[in-house]
MARVEXTI-464849 format. One record per residue (C-alpha): x, y, z; residue in three letters. Coordinates in steps of 0.05 Angstrom, whole numbers, plus 5000, padded with zeros to 4 digits. Example, Ala and Ser with C-alpha at 12.3 -4.5 7.8 and 13.67 -1.06 7.14 Angstrom:
% residues 2
524649105156Ala;527349795143Ser;
END
This chain:
% residues 669
532843237376Ala;527043647348Thr;520543247347Pro;517643117278Pro;512043557253Asp;507442957241Asn;507542217247Ile;509342117174Asn;516542347188Ser;517441917251Ala;523041417248Val;520340707252Tyr;525440147254Asp;521239517248Thr;526639017265Ala;528739397328Met;521839567356His;518238917341Leu;523738557380Arg;521538947442Arg;514038857441Arg;508638687391Met;503139177368Pro;496939257410Asn;490438927391Glu;485339437368Met;480939257427Glu;486339557472Glu;486040197431Val;478440247437Leu;478940127513Ala;482540807519Thr;477141197482Val;471841577521Asp;467142147502Gln;472342687510Val;477242287467Thr;471942187413Leu;470742937409Asp;478143057401Thr;478742527347Ile;472642807310Gln;475843497308Ser;481943177275Gly;477642847221Phe;473543447199Gly;469343357135Pro;474843007096Ser;476942287091Ala;483642077121Leu;488741587097Asp;492441117143Met;497741617166Phe;492642167178Gln;488041687214Phe;493541457261Ala;495742177274Glu;488642397291Ala;487941847344Ile;495041927372Val;493942677380Arg;488242517429Ala;493742327479Gly;490641707511Thr;496541247497Tyr;502041027544Asn;508141477528Pro;512840877536Asp;509040457485Cys;507340947428Val;509240477372Leu;505339897399Thr;499340357405Phe;500240577333Val;500239847312Gly;493339767343Gly;491040407308Val;493240127241Val;489239487256Asp;483139917270Leu;484040297205Phe;484339657164Leu;478439367201Glu;474139987188Val;476340017115Ala;474339297103Gln;467839287142Ser;465439957111Gln;467939827040Ala;460839937012Asp;460740637041Arg;467440857013Thr;467841436965Asp;469141246893Glu;476541216878Gly;478541296951Arg;478440586978Ser;484640717022Ser;481341267063Thr;476541287121Val;471441817139Arg;468741977208Trp;461941687190Gly;465141027171Gln;468740977238Leu;462241117276Met;458440607234Asn;463740087248His;463540217324Leu;455940167323Leu;455539547279Glu;461639187308Cys;458938537339Pro;464138547395Glu;461539207422Met;454938887440Glu;458538417487Met;460338987534Phe;453539317539Glu;448939227598Gly;443339637629Ser;437439587675Glu;433039377618Gly;436538767589Asn;436838327651Val;433037697669Gly;431837157618Ile;434937547561Thr;441437667598Met;441736947621Lys;440736697550Ala;446237157522Leu;451036957577Ala;449836217561His;451336327488Leu;457736717500Arg;460436297557Asp;462536947592Leu;461437167664Pro;455137587667Gln;451037847726Phe;444138127736Trp;439838387793Lys;437837857843Ser;430637727862Thr;432937787934Tyr;430038447960Val;431938868020Asp;425239068049Cys;427539208120Ala;427339888153Lys;434140218158His;434840668219Met;440041138189Gly;439441618131Thr;444341208089Cys;449440658096Ile;456140978114Asp;460340338121Arg;459239618100Val;463639008109Leu;462738268093Trp;463937758149Ile;464337058116Pro;464436688183Tyr;457636968201Leu;454936978130Asp;452737688144Ala;453938408124Leu;455638908179Ala;453339618166Thr;454440288199Val;448740768186Glu;450041388228Gly;446641118290Thr;449140838356Glu;448840108332Cys;452439628286Val;447439228244Tyr;448138518217Phe;444438318153Trp;444537578131Pro;443837538054Pro;441836808058Ala;435436978097Ala;429837478089Gly;432038198104Leu;426038378146Asp;429738608208Ala;437238608225Pro;440838408288Arg;444438968322Ala;449739078376Val;449539718417Thr;454939998463Pro;453139968537Gln;456040608568Leu;454941028630Thr;448941508634Pro;453742088621Asp;453641908547Tyr;445941948541Tyr;441142538545Asp;435242598592Asp;430742208544Thr;435741628538Gly;438041828469Gln;445341668455Ala;449942268449Leu;454541868402Phe;454341488337Thr;458540938306Val;463741178256Leu;466640518232Ala;467139778250Ala;472139218237Ala;472238458247Trp;477538018279Asp;476537318249Ala;481436968295Glu;478537218361Ser;471437278332Gln;470937988356Glu;467938608326Ile;470339308345Cys;466539958335Ala;469540658334Leu;464941188364Leu;464541938353Thr;466342048427Asn;473241738413Arg;471441078445Met;472940378418Met;468039838439Val;469639098429Val;464438538428Trp;466037788427Arg;461637288391Leu;457836828438Arg;453036468391Ser;453936428316Arg;447036128305Glu;443436658346Lys;448237218327Gly;449437418400Gln;455337838423Phe;458038018491Gln;461338688505Gln;468538568529Lys;472439218529Arg;471339968524Val;477340428515Val;477941158496Arg;483241528456Val;486842108489His;492542558470Ala;497742958507Ser;503843358489Arg;510643018492Gly;508542398530Gly;503642088578Thr;503442008653Thr;504541318680Gly;506140888620Arg;509041338568Gly;508941268493Val;513040668471Arg;514640518544Gly;517941188558Lys;515941688612Thr;516842428598Leu;519142878655Asn;515543528639Arg;519243908693Ser;526043758662Thr;523943828589Ser;527544378552Thr;521844458502Met;515744888513Ser;508844578513Asp;507144848445Lys;513544578415Glu;512643868441Gln;509243378393Pro;502643048409Trp;502342328431Ser;496041908430Val;494441338478Phe;488640918502Leu;485440928571Arg;480640398596Val;473740668610Val;470740458676Asp;463340348663Leu;461740408737Lys;463441148737Asp;465441688688Ser;472741748706Glu;474841468639Gly;472542098603Lys;479442398609Gly;483442878650Pro;479843428687Val;482844098700Ser;485744138771Ser;485444898773Val;478845258784Ser;477945968759Pro;477546518809Gly;480646128867Val;486446468902Ser;492346068926Asn;495746638964Ser;498246469033Gly;497147129069Gly;498647869069Gly;494748469095Ala;492149129069Gly;492449368998Ala;498548958981Thr;494948308999Gly;488748508958Asp;493048678898Glu;496748008904Glu;490047638909Ala;487348018848Gln;493747858808Asp;493347128829Thr;485947088809Gly;487647368740Gly;493246878731Glu;488646308751Asp;483346528701Leu;488446568644Ala;491245898665Ser;484245598662His;483045868593Arg;489645578569Arg;487644908598Glu;480844918563Val;484245078497Ile;489244528509Glu;483644028524Glu;480244208458Lys;486644128420Leu;487843458454Ala;480843228435Ala;482143418362Gln;488743048362Gln;485642428392Ala;479642398345Thr;479941798299Gln;475741738236Leu;476341028211Asp;477840328236Leu;480839688206Trp;484239048231Tyr;491138778214Asn;490538018217Ala;498037898211Ser;500138348268Leu;493638238307Arg;492838988316Leu;487039468307Trp;488440038260Val;485640748264Thr;486841378224Ala;485642118238Asp;484342708192Arg;491742888186Arg;493642208156Gly;496741918219Arg;495541168225Val;495740848294Cys;496040098310Met;493239868377Trp;494139228416Asp;487539148452Leu;489138438473Arg;494738688518Arg;489839168550Ile;485038598565Glu;490538158594Ala;493438718636Ser;491138818708Thr;494139508715Met;490640168701Asp;494240698662Gly;495540958592Asn;496740478535Tyr;500440788476Pro;499640548405Cys;504440008386Lys;506140318318Tyr;504941018292Glu;505441078216Leu;506941758185Glu;506841808110Gly;500242128090His;498642858099Thr;491042808094Arg;485642318116Arg;486841578101Val;480941298062Thr;482740558056Ser;487240038088Tyr;488339358055Leu;492638748071Glu;495838378012His;499737828047Ser;502837678114Arg;508038238106Gln;505038738058Lys;499239238063Phe;497439888029Thr;494040528050Thr;490941068006Cys;489141768023Ser;485942418002Leu;493042677989Asp;493042297922Arg;498041767944Thr;498141017954Val;503340768004Leu;506040058007Leu;508239828077Trp;512039228103Asp;510238948171Asn;517538808185Arg;519539538179Asn;514140058195Leu;518840648206Ser;517440888134Ala;513340648074Pro;516840168027Glu;513940507965Met;510341147952Arg;505741147890Ile;503941857868Glu;501141767798Glu;493941917818His;491542607797Thr;486042647849Ala;484342387918Ser;484441627924Val;478141337955Leu;478340577949Ser;482839987932Gln;482239237921Ala;487338677912Tyr;487238067866Leu;492337567895Pro;491737107835Leu;494637637789Tyr;498638037841Ser;494738657821Ser;492539237864Leu;486639647836Val;485740357862Ser;480440877845Val;479041587866Gly;475942247845Cys;477542137772Glu;475041707715Thr;481141267708Arg;482140587741Val;489340467762Tyr;492139757764Val;498839647798Trp;503139027800Ser;504938867872Ile;506938157893Asp;509137877960Ser;516238147949Thr;515838857923Ala;512339367879Tyr;513239217805Arg;510239837772Gly;503840037739Val;500339497700Arg;494939907665Ala;490640527669Lys;483640347648Leu;478540817619Thr;471140657612Gly;467641087663His;464741767646Gln;464142007718Ala;468842017778Asn;469641357813Leu;467141187883Leu;469540487899Gly;472339827876Val;471339107898Ala;475038477877Ala;473337737871Gly;478037177853Glu;478637337778Arg;474037937771Leu;473638637799Phe;468039157798Phe;468439917796Thr;462840407815Leu;462441137794Asp;458341737816Glu;453541637758Ala;451640957788Ser;454940567732Met;458239907750Val;463439587705Ile;465738867713Met;473038757691Trp;476938127677Asp;483038087724Gly;487337707673Ala;486238127610Thr;483638767644Leu;478038767592Ala;471239057607Ser;466238477610Leu;459738827627Gln;457039517644Thr;450939587688Tyr;446640207701Asn;444340257774Cys;441940977773Ser;435240797804Thr;438740547867Met;444041087875Asn;449240637908Pro;455240917946Arg;459040277961His;460639647922Val;462438987956Leu;464238297930Ser;461137717968Leu;465737207937Ser;464036607981Thr;456636637962Ile;457436877890Gly;454137557897Arg;455738297890Val;452738807938Cys;451339537922Leu;449739947984Ala;446540627985Gly;440040748021Arg;438939998020Arg;442639368004Leu;442039127931Asn;444638447910Phe;446838177843Tyr;448037467820Glu;450637147757Gly;451436527714Asn;455935937728Glu;461936267696Gln;460836877740Phe;460636437803Asn;467236097783Lys;470736757767Ala;468537117830Ile;470836537874Gly;464336247899Met;465235637944Val;462035067904Pro;457334547933Thr;458933797933Lys;454433687873Glu;457834257834Gln;464733977851Leu;462733287826Ala;459933587762Lys;466134007749Arg;470533397761Lys;466732987710Arg;466833547659Glu;474333667669Ala;475732927659Glu;471532897596Asp;474733527567Lys;481733297584Gly;480532627553Phe;477632937490Met;483233457484Lys;488532927489Glu;485232537432Arg;483433147391Ala;486933177323Arg;489433837294Pro;485134127238Arg;488134797218Trp;493535307236Cys;494835977203Gly;496536707209Ile;492037287188Asn;495737637131Ala;493638347150Ser;493538287226Arg;498837777243Gly;494137407291Ser;495236667295Met;489736137302Leu;490435397317Ser;484634917309Val;483534217335Thr;477333777336Glu;475234067403Gln;477234807403Glu;479635427367Val;485335807401Arg;487836517389Leu;495236607402His;498537257424Ala;502737587371Arg;508337757420Gly;508537067452Cys;504836507415Pro;505436057477Ala;500236507509Gln;493336347481Ser;486036337497Arg;480235917472Val;475336307428Ile;470935717410Phe;469535057445Gln;466034497408Ala;459334307440Pro;459133677482Gln;458533067438Gly;460633457376Asp;467333617343Ser;470134087290Ile;470633747222Ser;472334337176Ala;475335037184Phe;476835627139Ser;479036347148Ser;476836957109Leu;482237477120Asp;478838017079Ser;472638007125Leu;476537827189Ala;471937237202Ile;472636477205Thr;467935927185Val;467835237217Leu;463434627210Gly;462034067260Thr;460633327252Thr;453333437268Lys;452333917210Gly;452734587246Ala;456235177212Val;459035747255His;461236427229Phe;466036737281Leu;469937387287Lys;477337257278Tyr;479937497345Arg;474137517394Ser;470636877372Gly;463937247372Phe;458636837335Glu;456037247276Leu;451436697252Lys;450035967267Val;446535487220Phe;444634847258Pro;
END
């Protein structure tokens, strides 16, 4: 069928479409609007005022809606039109009360009380932020007074991971050490672990000829492993938690060969190179580990057994013998060159760039620049008394470029993301191929985080959109949402229990609610230039790492939402409050219940709270107002024309609230 010329001629069957899904709230429409979208919408307005149909068409033409939910999006646009028309009635042209101009829309967005709830910057922290957070009863965070004043040996922090058992952050800073920073103590000087290798890996001045690329933590064995630039993997085991002492246990190095390995072959097979029908260049590369003997330098890898210019001829006399010797010497030189090239190619194939740990399989995970993921069983190497080559237990092939993140969801599921713009879902029970391949990203994927409470995977990359996928312990369920709110490309994401945080290249951090996917707060960190964001859920903090470590803390609602482990006093207080609230809710009498005539939003009011019910499923609701302790709601009324509600309490307070958000416009005590 030919698409209609404009939205006025679109077929809209109310009975059929409303049975599928209800219209969006206008906050969901505003969440899809960024600066580029605003410019597109403004060009659709022009100097004239638009009626409802023209207004909806101008916003729909911006193209930020979900193609599968166009009509629900239009329903939210209609709500926005009615809200702007009512709030800006005094600025309407005479005789054109059913139209909206561009200036009226901008005035509404600037004056809308809900918009102020999502603003945050470097300047409005401290006592002001704490006071606002207390009034709104929303999770809010601000910069901690905890300062990192230590000297960092590297130019910047390349990797950072949180180790709850040690209550410390482990950082990789482009040096030969892994540093440990305890946030609960003064950051004057870190503890560090340094690989102990043979003198071959140091210069004449004792300076290391290697640096640490990545590090990972094994919570079960209490071991930390570091991946070095010389293809070595060094494992330390924790000796003293109080003193932060580690003991070096194993040192292995990654090697590669064509077709197979000598001794123990890949996956337990030995390749007979003399009987192989394939040429060396046609045979695939296989990677394996070899234990490094710290008493000598034999663990550095295979050494060419042929020396250039050495003749292996057995005899002969005269010119014929000289020609044979010359021919043999030329062949030896060419053979040596081929071996040098082969060794360089083998070193490139064996180079690993990142390191993680799979707690379910008890395997260390590495990835190279071609997207190949290898899983290593270092415990078997430690228990074995035989020398030889130890192949990787699993080799995952699904990505075509470097893997940037590895994340476990459950005992069976994990995901990997890559610069090839894909996110792959894997199952530990079948690693021959990925279970699901997600290819909706339009740019390289850099980071991911998982919220088990909502079965949601959040992935970000070199684009401004935040992708939220629904992945439970069974399978992939599809895309949940694509969030807009950043103006610059994203760098990373970190998740707490009910919150997640996104960081972009402009040093803007947005805190999102995991349940509603609403933006709760935006924070400007441009003075710190962070490159990594990390959620320290157990201690109720957020860490932004760049040149230094910067910490952020929040109010009590923030600590609960991020998953902070409460103290005994906090547990006792929460228990008392829950018992009091539960007792009061059970005894609370209903006061009011009604539906907004122009929006269709439903409110129910009792003596203790005001609840907003979802239009699509009234059983789903959220509290927009809670009566103060020792007080109760005695009167309630709704003003549909102004989209506000008025309620009074037994102690004489009068509250003016926005209809859907519950934002307090005015309070008269």
